[in-house]
N, C-alpha and C positions, 0 to 999 in steps of 0.2 A: 504494500500500500504506500507507494512513494508519491506523495502529493507535492513534494518540493517544500519551499518555504511557506509557512502559514503565519498569519498575524497572531501575536501573543494573546490578544483579546479574544480571538476566535477559539484558540486553544482553551482558554479559561472557560468559555461558554460550553464547549463540548465536554470538558471534564467536569463541569458543574462544581468547581471547587472555589474556595476563597482566593481572590487574586494574589494576595501575599503568599499563600502556600505555593501557588504555581510559580510565582516569581522566584521564591527561594529554591524550589526544586530545579527550575531551569538554570539558576546560577550554579548549583552543584553539578548539574549535567554539563554545563559549559566548562566548568573547572576541570572535569574529568575527560573532556574532549568528545563528549557524545552529542552535543548540540552546538550550533553556532547561532548567535543572535546578532542582528544588525538592523539599523534604521531602514524603514521602508522608503525606497527612493521616491515613491509617489506621495508619501505623507511622512515626513521626517519625525512626526510625533509618535508614529506607530512603530512597534518593534516586530521584525520578522524572525521566526524561529525555524531552523531547519536541522535535520539530522546530518551528522558527519558520516564520512565513509566508514569510520571506525564503528560507529553505532549501527550502521546498516550491516556490517559484517557480524557484529555481535547478535543482531536480530536474527540473521540467518543461522548462526551457530546455535542459538537458543531454540529456534524452530526445529532444527535437526535433532537436538537433544530430546525435546518433547516428543517428537515422532518416534524416536528410538525407544523412549520410555513407554510410550503407548503400545508399540509392537511387543515389547517384553511383557507388559502388564496383561495384555489381551491374548497372548499366545495360548492356543489350545481352546479358546472359547468360540463356540459357534455363534452364528448370527442371532439366534434367539437369546442366548445368554448375554451377548453384548447389548442387545436392546434392553433387556431386563436390568443390566448393570447401570444403564443410564436412566431408566424409568423410575426406579425406586428412589434414588437420591433426589431426582427432580420432584417427585411427589412430596417427599419430606420437606424440600425447600418451599414448595407451594404452601404446605401446611404452616410452616414457620412464618412465611410472609403474610399469610392471612391472619395468623394470630397477632402478629405485630401491628398490622393495619387495624385490627379490632381493638387493640389495647395500646393506646398512645403512651401509656406509662412504661411500656416495655421497649420502647425505641432506644 
């Protein structure tokens, strides 16, 4: 999902997080070389954020690791068992979400 540079304000909206939290996180990611931030040439008040080549390589490596873990975890399970493995936790999650929605004090 390479979208190139995105506005920091757009990222804040998509993540639905406090702007200061996103800013601090982006600062840390920038310090470790995973993102690059720069002023938007069209609007110098706006900051553009983009992934670096290093972070794209890390994203690929993590995706491969998850794929390998999934293969190992599901080895020997048939299609029906795999479906059931997904269905039961999804049902439990739905129950918990419903309980939370019904009881604001549990949020």
